[in-house]
C-alpha positions as CSV (number, residue, x, y, z in Angstrom):
1,X,0.0,0.0,0.0
2,X,1.5,3.3,-1.1
3,X,1.7,6.1,1.4
4,X,1.1,9.6,0.1
5,X,2.0,12.9,1.6
6,X,-0.7,15.4,2.3
7,X,-2.0,17.3,-0.7
8,X,-0.6,20.6,0.4
9,X,2.9,19.1,0.7
10,X,2.6,17.5,-2.7
11,X,1.6,20.9,-4.3
12,X,4.6,22.5,-2.5
13,X,7.0,19.9,-3.8
14,X,5.7,20.4,-7.4
15,X,6.4,24.2,-7.2
16,X,9.7,23.4,-5.6
17,X,10.7,21.4,-8.7
18,X,10.3,24.6,-10.8
19,X,12.3,26.6,-8.3
20,X,15.1,24.1,-8.5
21,X,15.0,24.1,-12.3
22,X,15.1,27.9,-12.5
23,X,18.1,28.1,-10.1
24,X,20.0,25.4,-11.9
25,X,19.5,27.0,-15.4
26,X,20.2,30.5,-14.2
27,X,23.6,29.4,-13.0
28,X,24.5,28.3,-16.5
29,X,22.7,30.8,-18.7
30,X,23.4,34.0,-16.8
31,X,27.0,35.2,-17.0
32,X,26.5,37.2,-13.8
33,X,23.9,37.3,-11.1
34,X,20.7,39.2,-12.0
35,X,19.8,41.7,-9.2
36,X,16.4,41.5,-7.6
37,X,13.9,43.9,-9.2
38,X,13.1,47.3,-7.7
39,X,9.3,46.9,-7.5
40,X,8.7,50.6,-7.1
41,X,10.7,51.3,-10.3
42,X,8.7,48.8,-12.4
43,X,5.4,49.9,-13.7
44,X,2.1,48.6,-14.9
45,X,1.5,44.9,-15.2
46,X,5.1,44.0,-14.6
47,X,4.8,45.4,-11.0
48,X,1.7,43.4,-10.4
49,X,3.3,40.2,-11.8
50,X,6.3,40.6,-9.5
51,X,4.0,41.2,-6.4
52,X,1.9,38.1,-7.3
53,X,4.9,35.7,-7.8
54,X,4.6,32.7,-5.5
55,X,6.3,33.0,-2.1
56,X,8.2,29.7,-2.8
57,X,11.8,31.0,-3.1
58,X,10.9,34.5,-4.3
59,X,14.4,35.5,-5.4
60,X,14.4,32.6,-7.9
61,X,11.2,33.5,-9.6
62,X,12.0,37.2,-9.6
63,X,15.5,36.7,-11.0
64,X,14.1,34.5,-13.7
65,X,11.4,36.9,-14.6
66,X,13.8,39.8,-14.8
67,X,16.3,37.8,-16.9
68,X,13.5,36.7,-19.3
69,X,12.2,40.3,-19.6
70,X,15.7,41.6,-20.2
71,X,16.4,39.0,-22.9
72,X,13.1,39.8,-24.7
73,X,13.7,43.6,-24.5
74,X,17.2,43.1,-25.9
75,X,15.9,40.9,-28.8
76,X,13.3,43.5,-29.6
77,X,15.7,46.4,-29.5
78,X,18.1,44.6,-31.8
79,X,15.2,44.2,-34.3
80,X,13.8,47.7,-33.8
81,X,14.8,48.8,-37.2
82,X,13.5,45.7,-38.8
83,X,10.4,44.2,-37.0
84,X,9.0,44.7,-33.5
85,X,5.9,42.6,-33.9
86,X,4.3,39.9,-36.0
87,X,0.9,39.6,-37.6
88,X,-0.9,36.2,-37.0
89,X,-3.3,35.6,-39.9
90,X,-5.3,33.2,-37.7
91,X,-7.7,30.6,-39.0
92,X,-9.7,32.7,-41.4
93,X,-9.8,36.3,-42.8
94,X,-13.6,36.1,-43.6
95,X,-15.4,38.5,-41.1
96,X,-18.6,36.4,-41.3
97,X,-16.8,33.3,-40.0
98,X,-15.0,35.0,-37.1
99,X,-18.0,35.1,-34.7
100,X,-18.8,31.5,-35.3
101,X,-15.2,30.4,-34.7
102,X,-15.1,32.6,-31.6
103,X,-18.0,30.7,-30.1
104,X,-16.7,27.3,-31.2
105,X,-13.3,27.8,-29.7
106,X,-14.6,29.5,-26.6
107,X,-16.8,26.4,-25.9
108,X,-13.9,24.1,-26.7
109,X,-11.6,26.0,-24.2
110,X,-14.2,26.0,-21.4
111,X,-14.9,22.2,-22.0
112,X,-11.1,21.4,-22.0
113,X,-10.3,23.4,-18.9
114,X,-13.5,22.1,-17.1
115,X,-12.8,18.5,-18.1
116,X,-9.2,18.4,-17.1
117,X,-9.8,20.3,-13.8
118,X,-12.6,17.8,-13.1
119,X,-10.2,14.9,-13.7
120,X,-7.7,16.5,-11.4
121,X,-10.3,17.1,-8.7
122,X,-11.5,13.5,-8.9
123,X,-8.0,12.2,-8.5
124,X,-7.3,14.4,-5.5
125,X,-10.6,13.6,-3.8
126,X,-10.8,9.9,-4.4
127,X,-8.4,7.7,-2.3
128,X,-8.8,4.8,-4.7
129,X,-7.1,7.0,-7.4
130,X,-4.0,7.7,-5.3
131,X,-1.9,5.5,-7.4
132,X,1.1,6.2,-9.7
133,X,-1.0,5.9,-12.9
134,X,-3.5,8.6,-11.8
135,X,-0.7,10.7,-10.4
136,X,0.8,10.9,-13.9
137,X,-2.7,11.4,-15.3
138,X,-3.2,14.4,-13.0
139,X,0.0,15.9,-14.2
140,X,-1.1,15.3,-17.8
141,X,-4.3,17.2,-17.1
142,X,-2.4,20.2,-15.8
143,X,-0.2,20.2,-18.9
144,X,-3.3,20.0,-21.1
145,X,-4.8,23.0,-19.4
146,X,-1.6,24.9,-19.8
147,X,-1.2,23.9,-23.5
148,X,-4.6,25.2,-24.6
149,X,-4.2,28.3,-22.4
150,X,-1.1,29.3,-24.2
151,X,-2.7,29.4,-27.7
152,X,-6.5,29.6,-27.6
153,X,-7.1,32.8,-25.4
154,X,-4.8,34.8,-27.7
155,X,-6.7,33.5,-30.7
156,X,-10.0,34.4,-29.1
157,X,-8.7,37.9,-28.5
158,X,-7.8,38.3,-32.2
159,X,-11.2,37.0,-33.3
160,X,-13.0,39.3,-31.0
161,X,-11.0,42.5,-31.6
162,X,-9.7,41.9,-35.1
163,X,-6.2,42.9,-33.7
164,X,-3.9,40.2,-35.1
165,X,-0.6,41.7,-34.1
166,X,1.6,40.1,-31.5
167,X,4.8,41.7,-30.1
168,X,8.2,40.2,-30.6
169,X,8.6,39.4,-26.9
170,X,5.0,38.0,-26.6
171,X,5.6,35.7,-29.6
172,X,8.8,34.3,-28.1
173,X,7.2,33.9,-24.8
174,X,4.3,31.9,-26.4
175,X,6.8,29.8,-28.2
176,X,8.7,29.0,-25.0
177,X,5.6,28.1,-23.0
178,X,4.2,25.9,-25.8
179,X,7.5,23.9,-26.2
180,X,7.9,23.7,-22.4
181,X,4.4,22.1,-22.0
182,X,4.5,19.9,-25.1
183,X,8.0,18.6,-24.2
184,X,6.8,17.7,-20.7
185,X,3.9,15.9,-22.4
186,X,6.4,13.7,-24.3
187,X,8.3,12.5,-21.3
188,X,5.1,12.2,-19.1
189,X,3.5,9.9,-21.7
190,X,6.7,7.8,-21.6
191,X,6.5,7.6,-17.8
192,X,2.9,6.4,-18.0
193,X,3.9,3.7,-20.5
194,X,6.7,2.6,-18.1
195,X,4.2,2.5,-15.3
196,X,1.8,0.2,-17.2
197,X,4.8,-2.0,-18.1
198,X,5.8,-2.4,-14.5
199,X,2.1,-2.9,-13.3
200,X,1.4,-5.7,-15.8
201,X,4.8,-7.3,-16.5
202,X,6.5,-6.8,-13.1
203,X,3.6,-6.8,-10.6
204,X,5.6,-8.3,-7.7
205,X,8.1,-5.4,-7.7
206,X,5.8,-2.7,-8.9
207,X,5.4,-0.9,-5.5
208,X,9.2,-0.8,-5.2
209,X,10.1,0.3,-8.7
210,X,7.3,2.9,-8.8
211,X,7.6,4.3,-5.4
212,X,6.5,7.9,-4.5
213,X,10.1,9.1,-4.8
214,X,10.5,7.6,-8.3
215,X,7.2,9.2,-9.4
216,X,8.5,12.6,-8.2
217,X,11.8,12.0,-10.0
218,X,10.1,11.1,-13.3
219,X,8.0,14.2,-13.2
220,X,10.9,16.4,-12.2
221,X,13.2,15.0,-15.0
222,X,10.4,15.7,-17.5
223,X,10.3,19.3,-16.4
224,X,14.1,19.7,-16.5
225,X,14.5,18.2,-20.0
226,X,11.5,20.1,-21.4
227,X,12.6,23.4,-19.8
228,X,16.1,23.0,-21.2
229,X,14.8,22.3,-24.7
230,X,12.3,25.1,-24.7
231,X,14.9,27.6,-23.5
232,X,17.5,26.4,-26.1
233,X,15.0,26.7,-29.0
234,X,13.8,30.2,-27.8
235,X,17.3,31.6,-27.3
236,X,18.4,30.2,-30.7
237,X,15.4,31.7,-32.4
238,X,16.1,35.1,-30.8
239,X,19.4,35.3,-32.7
240,X,17.6,35.3,-36.1
241,X,16.8,38.5,-38.0
242,X,13.3,39.2,-39.3
243,X,13.4,41.7,-42.2
244,X,9.9,41.2,-43.4
245,X,7.3,40.3,-44.4
246,X,6.3,39.8,-40.7
247,X,3.1,38.0,-41.5
248,X,2.7,34.5,-40.0
249,X,0.1,32.3,-41.6
250,X,-0.9,30.6,-38.4
251,X,-2.8,31.3,-35.2
252,X,0.1,31.0,-32.8
253,X,3.9,31.4,-32.9
254,X,5.8,28.2,-33.6
255,X,9.2,27.4,-35.0
256,X,8.4,26.2,-38.6
257,X,6.3,29.3,-39.3
258,X,8.9,31.7,-37.8
259,X,11.6,30.0,-39.8
260,X,9.7,30.9,-42.9
261,X,9.6,34.7,-42.2
262,X,13.2,34.9,-41.1
263,X,15.8,36.5,-43.4
264,X,18.7,34.8,-41.6
265,X,20.0,31.3,-42.2
266,X,18.0,28.8,-40.2
267,X,20.2,25.8,-40.7
268,X,21.5,25.8,-37.1
269,X,17.9,26.2,-35.8
270,X,16.6,23.4,-37.9
271,X,19.5,21.2,-36.7
272,X,18.6,22.0,-33.1
273,X,15.0,21.2,-33.8
274,X,16.0,17.9,-35.4
275,X,18.1,16.9,-32.4
276,X,15.3,17.9,-30.1
277,X,12.8,15.8,-32.2
278,X,15.1,12.8,-31.9
279,X,15.6,13.2,-28.2
280,X,12.2,14.3,-27.2
281,X,10.1,12.6,-29.9
282,X,11.7,9.5,-31.4
283,X,13.4,8.2,-28.2
284,X,10.2,8.4,-26.0
285,X,8.1,6.9,-28.8
286,X,10.6,3.9,-29.1
287,X,10.4,3.4,-25.3
288,X,6.6,3.6,-25.4
289,X,6.5,1.1,-28.3
290,X,8.9,-1.4,-26.5
291,X,6.9,-1.1,-23.2
292,X,3.6,-1.8,-24.9
293,X,5.1,-4.7,-26.9
294,X,6.0,-6.4,-23.6
295,X,2.6,-5.4,-22.2
296,X,0.7,-7.0,-25.2
297,X,2.7,-10.2,-24.8
298,X,2.0,-10.4,-21.1
299,X,-1.7,-9.7,-21.6
300,X,-2.1,-12.3,-24.3
301,X,-0.8,-14.9,-21.7
302,X,-3.6,-14.1,-19.3
303,X,-6.1,-16.9,-19.4
304,X,-9.1,-15.0,-18.1
305,X,-11.0,-13.1,-20.8
306,X,-12.1,-10.5,-18.2
307,X,-8.5,-9.9,-17.1
308,X,-7.4,-9.4,-20.7
309,X,-10.3,-7.0,-21.4
310,X,-9.5,-4.9,-18.3
311,X,-5.7,-4.7,-19.1
312,X,-6.4,-3.7,-22.7
313,X,-8.9,-1.2,-21.6
314,X,-6.5,0.6,-19.3
315,X,-3.7,0.5,-21.9
316,X,-5.9,1.4,-24.9
317,X,-6.8,4.8,-23.4
318,X,-3.1,5.7,-23.1
319,X,-2.2,4.4,-26.6
320,X,-5.0,6.5,-28.1
321,X,-3.6,9.7,-26.5
322,X,-0.1,8.7,-27.6
323,X,-1.3,8.2,-31.2
324,X,-3.0,11.6,-31.4
325,X,-0.2,13.5,-29.7
326,X,2.7,12.0,-31.8
327,X,0.7,11.9,-35.0
328,X,0.0,15.6,-35.0
329,X,3.6,16.3,-33.8
330,X,5.2,14.4,-36.7
331,X,3.1,16.3,-39.3
332,X,3.9,19.7,-37.6
333,X,7.7,19.4,-37.5
334,X,8.7,17.0,-40.2
335,X,7.8,19.4,-43.1
336,X,10.1,22.4,-42.4
337,X,10.2,25.0,-45.2
338,X,6.9,24.0,-46.8
339,X,5.1,27.2,-47.4
340,X,2.2,25.6,-49.3
341,X,1.5,23.4,-46.3
342,X,0.5,26.3,-44.0
343,X,-3.2,25.8,-44.3
344,X,-2.7,22.1,-43.4
345,X,-0.5,23.2,-40.5
346,X,-3.5,25.2,-39.0
347,X,-5.6,22.1,-38.9
348,X,-2.8,20.1,-37.4
349,X,-2.3,22.9,-34.9
350,X,-5.9,22.7,-33.9
351,X,-5.7,18.9,-33.3
352,X,-2.5,19.4,-31.3
353,X,-3.5,22.3,-29.1
354,X,-7.3,22.1,-28.9
355,X,-8.7,18.7,-29.9
356,X,-6.1,16.5,-28.1
357,X,-6.4,18.3,-24.7
358,X,-10.2,18.3,-25.0
359,X,-10.4,14.6,-25.8
360,X,-8.0,13.4,-23.1
361,X,-10.5,13.6,-20.2
362,X,-13.1,11.8,-22.3
363,X,-10.6,9.1,-23.4
364,X,-9.4,8.4,-19.8
365,X,-12.8,8.4,-18.2
366,X,-15.1,6.9,-20.8
367,X,-14.3,3.3,-20.0
368,X,-12.9,3.8,-16.5
369,X,-15.5,3.1,-13.8
370,X,-13.2,4.3,-11.0
371,X,-12.8,7.7,-12.6
372,X,-16.5,7.9,-13.5
373,X,-17.5,7.1,-9.9
374,X,-15.0,9.7,-8.5
375,X,-16.4,12.3,-10.9
376,X,-20.0,11.6,-9.8
377,X,-18.9,12.0,-6.2
378,X,-17.1,15.3,-7.0
379,X,-20.2,16.7,-8.7
380,X,-22.7,15.5,-6.2
381,X,-20.6,16.4,-3.2
382,X,-20.6,12.9,-1.7
383,X,-17.6,11.8,0.3
384,X,-15.8,8.7,-0.9
385,X,-16.1,5.5,1.1
386,X,-13.2,4.8,3.3
């Protein structure tokens, strides 16, 4: 029987991961210490953001924020004579379709956030779901909320106001956050496959090999690797020059579209993206495939038809999510430099940033009676049976 720390302690440890990551990277990225900000000297929303930073190691978050703002301001100032903002064409230029798209994507955003938050609430409230598999699923729900929140609200703003411009720093910030969350998704899906492999193929040693400490380590490593890649891609992109045209035929800032509007050589950036795709895409996919090959072989040896059905049901949900995630990722990043594919990229981007996060709660709860029961208790306010 696994013993879990109180919820407040778990939340604190999750935030502590980010504090450790920020401190570690700052020691290598910054050539000299970044002084703490003078809150009184910073105006507007920046002052509010500094005051609202979490109290978990305030110097770390404040230093990172100031470093990031300084880097963005520097990149924008170097490009002042060339381009200071981009124009995102969005999904359509037809005014008649924009209100319809606004309603559709607003409903999709509300459904995605509501569904993933409900899954997370059910996992926290139901003791039966305090297992490694649902711990990873709860983290995946958080990533899905973050992923859709990076892209869709900005798209809704442009549909509502017809203002399609995005500043240079905002574009790079969106790029960084998207790759941070998507990269963590890759490693987290791999951890979930490893969890299923241990549960089905190594049941006697499962509690030892998937202890609470190992779960924390897997999530922490996912954050570190993803953060490093996102930071590397963003800094490398900030060295490019954008002479114009500064029009991006997409609804959010991403690497392939930004490569197309750059007047600098993007060979090094494409090489970095290729290496990242191999490390964060191909390698996890191979590990997932190997894990489920062993799982399939073990399940087929189960004599009970009910046992095989339950095992395949649990693994089938995860394989469906993996197929959607990696399928859209391959189409997005394996066709660099293809200008005529921009319209297709928009559809793939919708699948990747909207449809996939929206479907994940349905996929994991549709055939899972434990999750369904926990959701009913969350919505009805009943306490779980001890």
